[in-house]
MISE-994620 format. One record per residue: x, y, z of N, C-alpha, C in turn; residue number from 0; residue in one letter. Coordinates in nm, 3 decimals. Layout:
BEGIN
[node [X; Y; Z]; [X; Y; Z]; [X; Y; Z]; NUM; A]
...
This chain:
BEGIN
[node [0.088; -0.103; -0.010]; [-0.003; 0.003; 0.039]; [0.093; 0.161; 0.009]; 0; M]
[node [0.151; 0.122; 0.091]; [0.259; 0.210; 0.071]; [0.343; 0.271; -0.009]; 1; R]
[node [0.415; 0.161; -0.077]; [0.463; 0.143; -0.223]; [0.365; 0.252; -0.352]; 2; Y]
[node [0.257; 0.212; -0.330]; [0.163; 0.257; -0.445]; [0.151; 0.415; -0.393]; 3; K]
[node [0.137; 0.447; -0.316]; [0.110; 0.597; -0.283]; [0.237; 0.670; -0.295]; 4; L]
[node [0.364; 0.628; -0.326]; [0.485; 0.663; -0.325]; [0.516; 0.651; -0.490]; 5; K]
[node [0.421; 0.567; -0.525]; [0.431; 0.538; -0.695]; [0.353; 0.705; -0.769]; 6; K]
[node [0.219; 0.723; -0.720]; [0.130; 0.808; -0.783]; [0.188; 0.965; -0.735]; 7; K]
[node [0.263; 0.944; -0.580]; [0.311; 1.082; -0.598]; [0.482; 1.123; -0.701]; 8; H]
[node [0.503; 1.014; -0.710]; [0.662; 1.050; -0.821]; [0.586; 1.049; -0.957]; 9; L]
[node [0.465; 1.003; -1.011]; [0.409; 0.997; -1.135]; [0.375; 1.185; -1.114]; 10; L]
[node [0.297; 1.230; -1.011]; [0.236; 1.359; -0.981]; [0.354; 1.492; -1.031]; 11; L]
[node [0.418; 1.440; -0.955]; [0.574; 1.533; -0.978]; [0.620; 1.549; -1.098]; 12; V]
[node [0.662; 1.405; -1.142]; [0.674; 1.437; -1.321]; [0.611; 1.497; -1.426]; 13; L]
[node [0.488; 1.441; -1.368]; [0.333; 1.497; -1.454]; [0.398; 1.688; -1.439]; 14; S]
[node [0.403; 1.730; -1.342]; [0.413; 1.838; -1.283]; [0.547; 1.961; -1.374]; 15; A]
[node [0.657; 1.876; -1.363]; [0.794; 1.881; -1.443]; [0.738; 1.904; -1.613]; 16; M]
[node [0.654; 1.796; -1.620]; [0.645; 1.785; -1.793]; [0.579; 1.978; -1.793]; 17; L]
[node [0.470; 1.957; -1.757]; [0.373; 2.070; -1.807]; [0.462; 2.226; -1.791]; 18; I]
[node [0.553; 2.236; -1.681]; [0.660; 2.351; -1.648]; [0.727; 2.334; -1.761]; 19; G]
[node [0.806; 2.212; -1.869]; [0.871; 2.237; -1.936]; [0.826; 2.265; -2.050]; 20; A]
[node [0.686; 2.232; -2.054]; [0.661; 2.301; -2.175]; [0.520; 2.425; -2.215]; 21; A]
[node [0.511; 2.461; -2.064]; [0.477; 2.626; -2.067]; [0.609; 2.713; -2.098]; 22; A]
[node [0.692; 2.669; -2.024]; [0.864; 2.754; -2.106]; [0.884; 2.708; -2.286]; 23; F]
[node [0.842; 2.631; -2.303]; [0.898; 2.604; -2.465]; [0.784; 2.716; -2.524]; 24; T]
[node [0.664; 2.697; -2.470]; [0.577; 2.762; -2.580]; [0.600; 2.947; -2.551]; 25; L]
[node [0.638; 2.991; -2.425]; [0.686; 3.131; -2.390]; [0.762; 3.153; -2.511]; 26; A]
[node [0.868; 3.053; -2.497]; [1.001; 3.053; -2.549]; [0.937; 3.084; -2.723]; 27; Y]
[node [0.911; 3.061; -2.811]; [0.844; 3.040; -2.933]; [0.733; 3.171; -2.980]; 28; F]
[node [0.659; 3.219; -2.832]; [0.546; 3.280; -2.907]; [0.551; 3.383; -2.802]; 29; I]
[node [0.504; 3.536; -2.847]; [0.494; 3.676; -2.733]; [0.413; 3.756; -2.851]; 30; S]
[node [0.351; 3.773; -2.687]; [0.183; 3.885; -2.729]; [0.212; 4.013; -2.680]; 31; S]
[node [0.155; 4.097; -2.723]; [0.121; 4.301; -2.685]; [-0.020; 4.329; -2.699]; 32; D]
[node [-0.002; 4.373; -2.630]; [-0.175; 4.456; -2.612]; [-0.212; 4.620; -2.592]; 33; Q]
[node [-0.186; 4.686; -2.655]; [-0.249; 4.812; -2.624]; [-0.419; 4.818; -2.617]; 34; V]
[node [-0.451; 4.893; -2.513]; [-0.585; 4.959; -2.540]; [-0.583; 5.102; -2.509]; 35; T]
[node [-0.626; 5.140; -2.584]; [-0.637; 5.292; -2.611]; [-0.799; 5.324; -2.605]; 36; N]
[node [-0.812; 5.393; -2.458]; [-0.936; 5.469; -2.413]; [-0.924; 5.613; -2.473]; 37; R]
[node [-1.008; 5.688; -2.472]; [-0.954; 5.858; -2.473]; [-0.904; 5.886; -2.427]; 38; F]
[node [-0.847; 5.851; -2.334]; [-0.781; 5.877; -2.185]; [-0.653; 5.790; -2.154]; 39; S]
[node [-0.622; 5.712; -2.257]; [-0.498; 5.666; -2.322]; [-0.426; 5.558; -2.220]; 40; G]
[node [-0.543; 5.496; -2.182]; [-0.472; 5.381; -2.107]; [-0.408; 5.298; -2.174]; 41; E]
[node [-0.329; 5.260; -2.109]; [-0.194; 5.124; -2.204]; [-0.211; 4.951; -2.102]; 42; N]
[node [-0.199; 4.855; -2.151]; [-0.189; 4.764; -2.093]; [-0.075; 4.643; -2.175]; 43; E]
[node [0.052; 4.598; -2.163]; [0.148; 4.577; -2.259]; [0.176; 4.427; -2.149]; 44; T]
[node [0.206; 4.304; -2.223]; [0.295; 4.213; -2.191]; [0.365; 4.160; -2.348]; 45; S]
[node [0.455; 4.079; -2.243]; [0.569; 4.003; -2.337]; [0.609; 3.882; -2.305]; 46; S]
[node [0.685; 3.815; -2.354]; [0.737; 3.730; -2.229]; [0.867; 3.622; -2.338]; 47; S]
[node [0.942; 3.548; -2.301]; [1.042; 3.456; -2.386]; [1.131; 3.549; -2.461]; 48; G]
[node [1.194; 3.495; -2.562]; [1.317; 3.498; -2.663]; [1.268; 3.610; -2.714]; 49; K]
[node [1.085; 3.554; -2.791]; [1.038; 3.697; -2.907]; [0.980; 3.715; -2.825]; 50; V]
[node [1.005; 3.854; -2.832]; [0.978; 4.005; -2.798]; [0.891; 4.083; -2.875]; 51; E]
[node [0.764; 4.146; -2.816]; [0.739; 4.224; -2.982]; [0.669; 4.385; -2.848]; 52; I]
[node [0.676; 4.449; -2.945]; [0.619; 4.571; -2.841]; [0.541; 4.649; -2.932]; 53; S]
[node [0.387; 4.684; -2.922]; [0.318; 4.769; -3.030]; [0.375; 4.890; -3.055]; 54; I]
[node [0.370; 4.953; -3.132]; [0.409; 5.065; -3.147]; [0.319; 5.190; -3.234]; 55; S]
[node [0.276; 5.273; -3.163]; [0.128; 5.351; -3.203]; [0.216; 5.479; -3.166]; 56; E]
[node [0.157; 5.622; -3.291]; [0.112; 5.748; -3.232]; [-0.016; 5.741; -3.212]; 57; E]
[node [-0.117; 5.771; -3.052]; [-0.211; 5.817; -3.054]; [-0.258; 5.946; -3.003]; 58; F]
[node [-0.338; 6.038; -3.105]; [-0.392; 6.169; -3.086]; [-0.510; 6.213; -3.117]; 59; D]
[node [-0.601; 6.109; -2.970]; [-0.759; 6.131; -3.006]; [-0.834; 6.314; -3.008]; 60; P]
[node [-0.913; 6.323; -3.043]; [-0.983; 6.430; -2.944]; [-1.010; 6.436; -2.844]; 61; P]
[node [-1.037; 6.572; -2.792]; [-1.064; 6.602; -2.673]; [-1.199; 6.548; -2.658]; 62; P]
[node [-1.295; 6.590; -2.741]; [-1.417; 6.527; -2.722]; [-1.504; 6.507; -2.830]; 63; D]
[node [-1.615; 6.483; -2.856]; [-1.683; 6.375; -2.940]; [-1.689; 6.462; -3.069]; 64; K]
[node [-1.581; 6.396; -3.203]; [-1.564; 6.518; -3.314]; [-1.610; 6.401; -3.443]; 65; S]
[node [-1.621; 6.478; -3.559]; [-1.580; 6.386; -3.677]; [-1.465; 6.408; -3.747]; 66; D]
[node [-1.379; 6.507; -3.688]; [-1.241; 6.532; -3.715]; [-1.181; 6.377; -3.706]; 67; D]
[node [-1.081; 6.392; -3.810]; [-0.988; 6.269; -3.839]; [-0.891; 6.275; -3.718]; 68; P]
[node [-0.832; 6.144; -3.653]; [-0.706; 6.173; -3.539]; [-0.620; 6.064; -3.584]; 69; F]
[node [-0.493; 6.110; -3.552]; [-0.400; 5.996; -3.544]; [-0.398; 5.879; -3.472]; 70; Q]
[node [-0.378; 5.735; -3.552]; [-0.363; 5.636; -3.460]; [-0.273; 5.546; -3.563]; 71; K]
[node [-0.148; 5.560; -3.557]; [-0.069; 5.458; -3.615]; [-0.010; 5.356; -3.595]; 72; S]
[node [-0.063; 5.262; -3.604]; [-0.031; 5.135; -3.564]; [0.100; 5.080; -3.620]; 73; V]
[node [0.188; 5.023; -3.571]; [0.276; 4.886; -3.641]; [0.350; 4.840; -3.507]; 74; C]
[node [0.419; 4.723; -3.519]; [0.461; 4.670; -3.419]; [0.584; 4.637; -3.458]; 75; V]
[node [0.663; 4.632; -3.307]; [0.821; 4.612; -3.323]; [0.866; 4.497; -3.257]; 76; A]
[node [1.017; 4.440; -3.359]; [1.029; 4.299; -3.286]; [1.154; 4.349; -3.169]; 77; N]
[node [1.154; 4.339; -3.053]; [1.214; 4.389; -2.962]; [1.341; 4.260; -2.886]; 78; T]
[node [1.303; 4.138; -2.957]; [1.381; 4.021; -2.925]; [1.467; 4.010; -2.995]; 79; G]
[node [1.462; 3.889; -2.987]; [1.689; 3.907; -3.008]; [1.663; 3.743; -3.125]; 80; E]
[node [1.556; 3.738; -3.172]; [1.568; 3.674; -3.323]; [1.412; 3.720; -3.411]; 81; T]
[node [1.457; 3.672; -3.533]; [1.358; 3.719; -3.645]; [1.243; 3.681; -3.607]; 82; D]
[node [1.097; 3.718; -3.619]; [0.985; 3.678; -3.574]; [0.879; 3.717; -3.712]; 83; C]
[node [0.759; 3.612; -3.723]; [0.662; 3.686; -3.780]; [0.524; 3.759; -3.681]; 84; Y]
[node [0.502; 3.835; -3.747]; [0.373; 3.894; -3.629]; [0.277; 3.911; -3.707]; 85; I]
[node [0.121; 3.952; -3.619]; [0.031; 3.906; -3.670]; [-0.068; 4.008; -3.564]; 86; R]
[node [-0.134; 4.075; -3.572]; [-0.246; 4.217; -3.524]; [-0.394; 4.176; -3.545]; 87; V]
[node [-0.475; 4.173; -3.432]; [-0.579; 4.206; -3.402]; [-0.656; 4.344; -3.378]; 88; R]
[node [-0.728; 4.417; -3.484]; [-0.829; 4.574; -3.429]; [-0.963; 4.515; -3.403]; 89; L]
[node [-0.989; 4.588; -3.297]; [-1.109; 4.579; -3.262]; [-1.179; 4.712; -3.200]; 90; S]
[node [-1.289; 4.692; -3.193]; [-1.407; 4.814; -3.166]; [-1.438; 4.782; -3.021]; 91; F]
[node [-1.458; 4.844; -2.937]; [-1.519; 4.823; -2.815]; [-1.670; 4.851; -2.850]; 92; S]
[node [-1.731; 4.917; -2.969]; [-1.888; 4.906; -2.973]; [-1.847; 4.869; -3.112]; 93; S]
[node [-1.972; 4.769; -3.208]; [-1.967; 4.737; -3.331]; [-2.040; 4.825; -3.366]; 94; S]
[node [-2.117; 4.924; -3.277]; [-2.200; 5.028; -3.391]; [-2.125; 5.181; -3.398]; 95; Q]
[node [-2.007; 5.176; -3.308]; [-1.927; 5.287; -3.343]; [-1.840; 5.263; -3.449]; 96; V]
[node [-1.788; 5.090; -3.452]; [-1.700; 5.027; -3.540]; [-1.775; 5.087; -3.709]; 97; R]
[node [-1.887; 5.085; -3.703]; [-1.973; 5.130; -3.806]; [-1.971; 5.210; -3.863]; 98; D]
[node [-1.964; 5.376; -3.779]; [-1.951; 5.480; -3.816]; [-1.792; 5.507; -3.790]; 99; I]
[node [-1.687; 5.401; -3.814]; [-1.569; 5.477; -3.826]; [-1.488; 5.422; -3.930]; 100; S]
[node [-1.438; 5.520; -3.995]; [-1.338; 5.507; -4.080]; [-1.179; 5.513; -4.090]; 101; W]
[node [-1.112; 5.413; -4.155]; [-1.000; 5.375; -4.153]; [-0.943; 5.479; -4.228]; 102; I]
[node [-0.780; 5.463; -4.253]; [-0.705; 5.562; -4.338]; [-0.582; 5.527; -4.351]; 103; S]
[node [-0.485; 5.455; -4.448]; [-0.333; 5.455; -4.440]; [-0.255; 5.543; -4.522]; 104; N]
[node [-0.347; 5.668; -4.521]; [-0.285; 5.753; -4.632]; [-0.176; 5.865; -4.554]; 105; D]
[node [-0.090; 5.909; -4.600]; [0.010; 6.018; -4.559]; [-0.087; 6.125; -4.532]; 106; E]
[node [-0.190; 6.151; -4.598]; [-0.247; 6.269; -4.603]; [-0.411; 6.266; -4.496]; 107; D]
[node [-0.385; 6.311; -4.396]; [-0.490; 6.282; -4.331]; [-0.671; 6.352; -4.371]; 108; K]
[node [-0.632; 6.396; -4.447]; [-0.742; 6.466; -4.489]; [-0.784; 6.421; -4.642]; 109; D]
[node [-0.775; 6.358; -4.691]; [-0.773; 6.279; -4.824]; [-0.911; 6.186; -4.821]; 110; N]
[node [-1.006; 6.244; -4.814]; [-1.101; 6.216; -4.829]; [-1.145; 6.057; -4.891]; 111; A]
[node [-1.093; 6.057; -4.985]; [-1.098; 5.910; -5.081]; [-1.014; 5.799; -5.034]; 112; D]
[node [-0.946; 5.835; -4.926]; [-0.869; 5.736; -4.865]; [-0.914; 5.628; -4.771]; 113; A]
[node [-1.012; 5.698; -4.706]; [-1.083; 5.655; -4.616]; [-1.182; 5.515; -4.615]; 114; Y]
[node [-1.170; 5.388; -4.535]; [-1.266; 5.298; -4.591]; [-1.335; 5.266; -4.407]; 115; I]
[node [-1.447; 5.209; -4.478]; [-1.559; 5.157; -4.328]; [-1.483; 5.093; -4.275]; 116; N]
[node [-1.460; 5.112; -4.132]; [-1.380; 5.035; -4.056]; [-1.426; 4.887; -4.057]; 117; A]
[node [-1.551; 4.851; -4.083]; [-1.596; 4.713; -4.099]; [-1.550; 4.638; -4.216]; 118; A]
[node [-1.524; 4.739; -4.351]; [-1.489; 4.666; -4.470]; [-1.304; 4.688; -4.434]; 119; D]
[node [-1.249; 4.752; -4.398]; [-1.082; 4.799; -4.381]; [-1.050; 4.661; -4.425]; 120; Y]
[node [-1.050; 4.522; -4.308]; [-0.968; 4.446; -4.370]; [-1.019; 4.351; -4.466]; 121; P]
[node [-1.135; 4.426; -4.573]; [-1.130; 4.348; -4.697]; [-1.095; 4.470; -4.846]; 122; Y]
[node [-1.018; 4.545; -4.747]; [-1.016; 4.675; -4.867]; [-0.792; 4.605; -4.913]; 123; S]
[node [-0.808; 4.758; -4.977]; [-0.622; 4.734; -5.063]; [-0.547; 4.736; -4.925]; 124; D]
[node [-0.498; 4.642; -4.830]; [-0.441; 4.651; -4.700]; [-0.278; 4.717; -4.755]; 125; L]
[node [-0.232; 4.803; -4.642]; [-0.079; 4.825; -4.674]; [0.029; 4.698; -4.694]; 126; P]
[node [0.086; 4.743; -4.834]; [0.209; 4.615; -4.837]; [0.239; 4.592; -4.725]; 127; E]
[node [0.306; 4.417; -4.749]; [0.277; 4.308; -4.623]; [0.203; 4.258; -4.552]; 128; G]
[node [0.116; 4.375; -4.561]; [-0.015; 4.344; -4.446]; [-0.165; 4.239; -4.517]; 129; W]
[node [-0.229; 4.141; -4.486]; [-0.324; 4.082; -4.552]; [-0.380; 4.009; -4.421]; 130; E]
[node [-0.535; 4.010; -4.456]; [-0.628; 3.949; -4.369]; [-0.677; 3.795; -4.393]; 131; Y]
[node [-0.724; 3.739; -4.266]; [-0.728; 3.589; -4.256]; [-0.890; 3.626; -4.189]; 132; R]
[node [-1.035; 3.608; -4.298]; [-1.149; 3.595; -4.216]; [-1.140; 3.499; -4.076]; 133; E]
[node [-1.086; 3.391; -4.135]; [-1.098; 3.254; -4.024]; [-1.086; 3.292; -3.902]; 134; E]
[node [-0.979; 3.352; -3.857]; [-0.932; 3.356; -3.736]; [-0.935; 3.540; -3.673]; 135; D]
[node [-0.949; 3.629; -3.782]; [-0.984; 3.780; -3.762]; [-0.824; 3.876; -3.767]; 136; G]
[node [-0.703; 3.790; -3.767]; [-0.604; 3.852; -3.757]; [-0.538; 3.944; -3.892]; 137; F]
[node [-0.459; 4.012; -3.906]; [-0.415; 4.067; -3.997]; [-0.255; 4.026; -3.969]; 138; Y]
[node [-0.189; 3.998; -4.095]; [-0.099; 3.905; -4.055]; [0.013; 3.992; -4.169]; 139; Y]
[node [0.146; 3.961; -4.068]; [0.222; 4.053; -4.166]; [0.311; 3.974; -4.214]; 140; Y]
[node [0.356; 3.987; -4.362]; [0.405; 3.856; -4.459]; [0.543; 3.811; -4.454]; 141; T]
[node [0.605; 3.915; -4.415]; [0.749; 3.935; -4.413]; [0.784; 3.917; -4.259]; 142; E]
[node [0.919; 3.897; -4.277]; [1.014; 3.856; -4.133]; [1.027; 3.961; -4.064]; 143; K]
[node [1.028; 4.009; -3.939]; [1.066; 4.123; -3.883]; [1.183; 4.072; -3.781]; 144; V]
[node [1.309; 4.148; -3.852]; [1.430; 4.107; -3.764]; [1.423; 4.209; -3.644]; 145; P]
[node [1.530; 4.165; -3.503]; [1.528; 4.222; -3.411]; [1.527; 4.357; -3.451]; 146; P]
[node [1.483; 4.459; -3.363]; [1.534; 4.616; -3.368]; [1.423; 4.689; -3.492]; 147; G]
[node [1.347; 4.584; -3.573]; [1.298; 4.668; -3.707]; [1.132; 4.666; -3.666]; 148; Q]
[node [1.036; 4.720; -3.743]; [0.882; 4.703; -3.722]; [0.852; 4.672; -3.839]; 149; S]
[node [0.721; 4.598; -3.831]; [0.602; 4.617; -3.969]; [0.595; 4.757; -4.037]; 150; T]
[node [0.531; 4.751; -4.173]; [0.487; 4.845; -4.152]; [0.340; 4.902; -4.126]; 151; A]
[node [0.316; 5.065; -4.133]; [0.169; 5.117; -4.040]; [0.079; 5.012; -4.065]; 152; T]
[node [0.006; 4.956; -3.989]; [-0.150; 4.910; -4.036]; [-0.206; 5.004; -4.090]; 153; L]
[node [-0.258; 5.094; -3.968]; [-0.324; 5.192; -4.013]; [-0.263; 5.322; -3.981]; 154; I]
[node [-0.333; 5.456; -4.023]; [-0.293; 5.596; -3.987]; [-0.345; 5.702; -3.884]; 155; K]
[node [-0.476; 5.644; -3.976]; [-0.568; 5.777; -3.922]; [-0.695; 5.711; -3.921]; 156; W]
[node [-0.794; 5.760; -3.798]; [-0.930; 5.711; -3.765]; [-1.046; 5.826; -3.769]; 157; V]
[node [-1.165; 5.792; -3.824]; [-1.245; 5.921; -3.781]; [-1.393; 5.828; -3.777]; 158; K]
[node [-1.464; 5.926; -3.646]; [-1.590; 5.836; -3.621]; [-1.694; 5.964; -3.663]; 159; T]
[node [-1.810; 5.927; -3.750]; [-1.908; 6.003; -3.800]; [-2.038; 5.997; -3.708]; 160; I]
[node [-2.063; 6.068; -3.606]; [-2.200; 6.005; -3.528]; [-2.292; 6.055; -3.598]; 161; F]
[node [-2.424; 5.986; -3.601]; [-2.527; 6.074; -3.657]; [-2.541; 6.166; -3.624]; 162; P]
[node [-2.620; 6.207; -3.669]; [-2.709; 6.342; -3.596]; [-2.818; 6.316; -3.531]; 163; E]
[node [-2.863; 6.227; -3.574]; [-3.043; 6.170; -3.485]; [-2.992; 6.120; -3.319]; 164; D]
[node [-2.865; 6.094; -3.326]; [-2.829; 6.009; -3.216]; [-2.800; 5.900; -3.196]; 165; G]
[node [-2.862; 5.848; -3.264]; [-2.890; 5.661; -3.295]; [-2.789; 5.603; -3.243]; 166; S]
[node [-2.653; 5.649; -3.207]; [-2.525; 5.575; -3.185]; [-2.503; 5.627; -3.056]; 167; V]
[node [-2.491; 5.637; -2.928]; [-2.449; 5.665; -2.812]; [-2.338; 5.624; -2.771]; 168; E]
[node [-2.226; 5.679; -2.798]; [-2.110; 5.641; -2.716]; [-2.034; 5.762; -2.681]; 169; A]
[node [-2.006; 5.826; -2.553]; [-1.949; 5.917; -2.543]; [-1.787; 5.893; -2.539]; 170; D]
[node [-1.797; 5.728; -2.508]; [-1.603; 5.706; -2.490]; [-1.643; 5.567; -2.582]; 171; E]
[node [-1.502; 5.509; -2.630]; [-1.522; 5.393; -2.666]; [-1.346; 5.367; -2.733]; 172; Y]
[node [-1.321; 5.241; -2.691]; [-1.175; 5.174; -2.708]; [-1.163; 5.109; -2.834]; 173; D]
[node [-1.008; 5.124; -2.886]; [-0.974; 5.068; -3.035]; [-0.860; 4.982; -2.937]; 174; I]
[node [-0.937; 4.845; -2.977]; [-0.813; 4.736; -2.917]; [-0.708; 4.708; -3.027]; 175; Y]
[node [-0.573; 4.727; -2.951]; [-0.487; 4.621; -3.052]; [-0.400; 4.533; -2.986]; 176; V]
[node [-0.420; 4.425; -3.034]; [-0.346; 4.329; -2.955]; [-0.272; 4.257; -3.094]; 177; Y]
[node [-0.139; 4.209; -3.057]; [-0.047; 4.157; -3.166]; [0.017; 4.030; -3.104]; 178; S]
[node [0.062; 3.931; -3.151]; [0.151; 3.832; -3.136]; [0.253; 3.781; -3.268]; 179; E]
[node [0.338; 3.681; -3.227]; [0.453; 3.691; -3.259]; [0.515; 3.569; -3.211]; 180; S]
[node [0.607; 3.469; -3.352]; [0.597; 3.375; -3.363]; [0.759; 3.340; -3.444]; 181; V]
[node [0.854; 3.292; -3.384]; [0.981; 3.307; -3.414]; [0.944; 3.206; -3.604]; 182; T]
[node [1.073; 3.300; -3.679]; [1.089; 3.254; -3.817]; [1.167; 3.159; -3.859]; 183; A]
[node [1.199; 3.054; -3.735]; [1.273; 2.901; -3.806]; [1.186; 2.817; -3.647]; 184; V]
[node [1.213; 2.690; -3.760]; [1.190; 2.586; -3.698]; [1.252; 2.552; -3.594]; 185; N]
[node [1.209; 2.430; -3.499]; [1.319; 2.328; -3.386]; [1.474; 2.318; -3.459]; 186; D]
[node [1.478; 2.269; -3.588]; [1.599; 2.239; -3.641]; [1.694; 2.390; -3.710]; 187; D]
[node [1.635; 2.488; -3.667]; [1.702; 2.643; -3.696]; [1.665; 2.685; -3.858]; 188; G]
[node [1.580; 2.595; -3.928]; [1.514; 2.628; -4.057]; [1.421; 2.712; -4.073]; 189; E]
[node [1.460; 2.771; -4.197]; [1.398; 2.937; -4.193]; [1.229; 2.886; -4.246]; 190; E]
[node [1.144; 2.961; -4.192]; [0.986; 2.974; -4.255]; [0.986; 3.089; -4.290]; 191; L]
[node [0.833; 3.076; -4.386]; [0.760; 3.170; -4.413]; [0.694; 3.193; -4.374]; 192; D]
[node [0.588; 3.269; -4.352]; [0.469; 3.298; -4.253]; [0.394; 3.246; -4.236]; 193; Y]
[node [0.313; 3.150; -4.348]; [0.232; 3.040; -4.357]; [0.287; 2.959; -4.264]; 194; E]
[node [0.414; 2.879; -4.271]; [0.491; 2.775; -4.225]; [0.482; 2.793; -4.089]; 195; Q]
[node [0.497; 2.930; -4.027]; [0.539; 2.978; -3.858]; [0.371; 2.958; -3.814]; 196; A]
[node [0.308; 3.041; -3.876]; [0.145; 2.997; -3.816]; [0.090; 2.874; -3.825]; 197; W]
[node [0.136; 2.742; -3.889]; [0.036; 2.674; -3.910]; [0.054; 2.584; -3.740]; 198; S]
């Protein structure tokens, strides 16, 4: 009876060690970063392991509700030690606000023709290097990003046009930017393209 208890105890310890090793390996190969932008400028970020990324953005919202475009330049930097691939998810805290918001990646914030409804932006002609996958809702950067380098800018300007009839009530809203990365090489040190890296 005593022997059986010791054997069970040993199996539990070994299982815990294997789970811990698996978690460390996952942290080594994957990193994520998230920025939450409320108009007060609140931020939340985290990253772990040897692959590290940081969302880099210029965020300049209007002080009050306005139809004027504001800067929301989003790109992601590789702050780790190895080449990686990066993907980003953009979302609004309100689908009603998303539907009355417009996004542009043009240098000129006043170029009205460059704005695309936020709901349609994933399916538009995205900036070079970016592609959208509807199945998981991520924008994928198709080029590997070396340490110290960044992706191309995904978006640059946002404007929200509130209906005059007051049908959309939102004194404030969030635009969430969430990003993940994965190493550009496999366990054997072989180079991967972005599709292989994310498979």
